[in-house]
N, C-alpha and C positions, 0 to 999 in steps of 0.2 A: 561545293561548299553552301552550305545554309545561308540564304539571303538575308538581310537584315531589314526591318522598317523601323524607322525613328519615328513615333508618334507625337505630333506638336500640338500643344494647346493652342487654340484659337479663340481670339477675343475679336480683335480687329485687324484684316487683313489689308496692311498698306505698304507702302515701299520699304519701310524698314524690315518687316515681317518677309517680303519677297527676297532682302539681303540676306537675312538670317537664314533662308532655305539653302542658298548657294553653299553656306558652310556646312548646314547638315547635310545636304547631299554630297558632300565630299567624303564624309563618313559611311553613310548609310548606302545601302542599295536603292531605297525608295523613302520618301516621306508621306507617311500616313496623315491626312488631317480629317478628324472627326466631323461629319455632317457637311461635307465640302459642298455638295450639290445645294444645300441651303445658303451657303455663304455667297454665291454667286448673286442670289436674289436679296440678300441683306447688303451686299454692296451697292446694288443699284438703287435701293431704297435709301441708304445713306448718301448716295450721290458721289461716290468715290469716283475717283477718273476711272474712264472705260479701260485704259490701258492696263489695269490691274487685273481686271476679268480677263482680259485678252492674254496677259502673260500667264494666268493660271491655265487657260485654255490650253496653250502651249505645252505647258509642264504636264498637264494631263495627257496630251496627246504623245510627249515623249516618254511616259510612264514614270517620271521623276517624282510626281505626287500622285496620290489617289486617295479618293474618299473612302472612309472607313466608318463603321457604326451607322450605317445608313438604312438597314434592313430592320423591320419589326421583329423578325425572327430569323434563326439561323440553326443549321444541323450542326450537332457536336462531331468531333471526330470519332472515329471507330473506336471503341474501347475506352472513351474518355469518362472518368469516373465522376459524375456529376455530384454525386452524393457527398464526394470528399470535398469539393470544393463550394458546396452549396452556402455554407456559412459566409464565405468570402463574398459570394455573389449576392446574397441577400444584402450584407452589408454595404456593399457598393449602391445598391439600389435604393437603401433607405438615406444614406448620405446624400445621393443626388437630388433627392427630393427636399432637403432642407435649403432653408433660405443663407445661403453661403456667399462670401465676397467672391465676385466673377472670376477673380485669379485662382483662388482656391479650387472653385468649381471646375474650372477648365481644366486644371492640374489633374484633379480626380477623375474626371473625365477621360481625359488622355490615358491615365492609368487603368480606367476601367475597359477602354477600348484594347489595350494591350492584351488584356485577359480575354477578351472576345477573340482575339487573334489567335491566342494560344488554345483556346477551345474550339474554335469554329473550322469545320471540315473543308471550309473555301479556301484555308489557307494552309498549304502544305509545304513542308521543309522550310518553314519561315521561322523567325524569331523576331519578336517586336521588342521596342524599349521606349520608355516615355523619355520626351525632351524636356526636362523638367525646367520650370520657371524659378525654382528655388533651389540652386545648384549648391548652395552652403549647407553641405550634410555634416552631420556629427563624424568628426574626424578618427575619432577612437574607436568606433563600430567597426565590425569585421565588414569588409568590402564585397559587395555582390556584385554580379555582371552588370546590372544597372548602374551602380555607382562608379565602376571602371569605365564604363562607357561614357559616362557624363566627364569624368576627369580628362579621358581622352579627346573628347568634343572641345572642351575648354582649352585643348593646345592646337585644335585645328584652326588655320586662319579664317578670318571673315572676309571673303574677296571685297574688292571696292564694288560700289553699287553700279560702275558702268562696266564691269569685266561681263562679256557677253556670256550667255549658258552655253554657247557652241564651244568657248575655251575650256570649260569646265567638264563638259563631256569628253571632249577630246583628251584632257589630262586623265581623266578617270578609265577611258578606254586603251590608253598606253599600255603595252605589254608590261612594261617595268613596273608602272603603277599598279597594275593588277597583281603582280608578283609581290609587292610590297603590302598591298593591302590585305593579302592572303596571311602573310608572315604578321600582320598586325593584328587579325582576328585570332590566329592561332596563341600570340603571345597574350590577348585578353583574356582568353580561355583559360589558359594555364596560370595565369595570374589569380583569377576568380577561384581557382581550386586550393590555394597556397594559404588562405586564413590570414591574409594580411589585412592590417587596418586600412582604413581610408587614407589616413595620413601617411603611412607607410607605401602605399602605391604612388601616391603623389609624389613621395621622395624618390621611389624607385625610377618613376617615369622621369622627373628632371635630371636625375643622374644620368639615366640612360641617353637621353637627348643630348644632355650636354657633352658626355662622352664621344656619342657618335659625330656631333658637329665638330669637336676639337680634333678626332681623328682624320675626318676629310678635309679640314683645314690644312692640318700638317701634311697630309698626302698630297693636296692640290700645290701646295709651297714646293714640295719636293719635285711634282710633276712639271709645274710651270718653270722650276730652275733648270730641270732636264732638258724639257722643250727648248727654252731659250738657248741652251748651250747647244743642242742639237741644230738648232738654226743657224748659230753664229758658225760653228764648226762645219755644219752642212751647207751653210752657203760658199763658204770656201771651197769646200771639197765639190760642191756642184761645178763651180767655175772651172775646178781643176778638171774634173771628169768631162765637162763639155769639151774643154781644150785638146783631152788626150782621147775623147770619142769613148769614153766608158759608160755605155748608156745602161747596163746592168746596175752598176752603183747608182746612177740616177733615178732608176725605178725603186730602189729601196727606200727612199725618202718618204713617199707618202705611206707607205706601209709602216714605218716606224712611228708615225702620227697616229695612225689607227690602233698600233698596238699600245701606245700610251693611254688612249682613249679607253680601250679595252681593259687594261691595268686598273683605271680609275673606277671604271665599273664593277670590277672584281672586289676592290677594296670596299665600295659601297655596299656589297652584299656580304662581305666578312668581317666588318670593323664591328668592334663591340657596340652594342645599342642598335644594330641593323634591323632588329625586329619592330622599332620605331621609325624607320626610314621614311614610311610612307609620309608621316607627320611632317619630317624635315624638308621632303621635297616639296609638299603642297605649300609649306611656308614659304620656300624659296621662290615658287611660282606665283603665289596670290596674295602674301603677306602684304598690307599697305605700306 
C-alpha cells in the first residue's frame, strides 16, 4: 500500500509541537518537516531545551520524522511532465518570495514541499499531504483527498504529553491496527471519488463513527451479560464437575471465554462504520 507523508509546517519546534507529532504519526506513516536540519541549529540559537533536539534525533532515528525540501535541486520522476506543472511551480516560487505572515509562509511552504515529493524521483510510491495550520475550510466545496485527510486527522486523538513514543509505535505495529489503518486508507480514497462536499464528508464521518461506537457498545453489553451468566453458571458447574471428576467439562470453560473474545473481534470487523475502526481504537487508547 502507498505510504503517506504528512508535511507539517514549522515555525517554532517546542513541546507542544512535539505533542502534535504524536497525533500526526497515528495517521501518517511518516511526518515530513521542511528544512529540518536547519531547525536543529535554530533551536540551539534560540536556547530551547536540549531535550527537544534530543527527541527530534530519536524521531529521525526511528524514521517517524524526516527532513524534506533540504536539497537545492532534485531529479524529476521518469515521465514527469514539467511543462504541465511549470505555472504552478513558478507560482509557488513567486509567492514564497513575498513578505508574508510567517504562519501563511510556512503553510505555503508545506504545500510546496508536497509538490516536491509528488515530482521528485527520490520519493517512490509515496503520497504527501499538508497538515494545515488553517483547517477551517469552505464546507460547500467538493472534498479533495487532502480535505478528507484533514477531517480525519481532526478525529484522531492528541495523546497526553507523557505518553511514551514506544506506546504509539507499539499501537501502530499491532496487527489489528495495521488492518484497521488499511481499511481507513481505502475508505478515504473511495470517499474522495464520490464528489461529496466537505460538509457531507464531515457528516458522513460523524455518522459512521457514532454508529460503530453504538454497535460495539451494545455488543459489549450482550457479551458482558453472557460472560457474567457463564461465570455464575460455570462456577456452579465447575464445582459440580470437580466433584464428579468431569475434567472434559472443566476444560471447556477457558475455550468459551476465548470464543467470546473472538466474537467481539468479528463484530468489530463487521459492524457498520468499521472502516473508521482505527479512529475508534486510537481514541480508546490515547484520548486524554
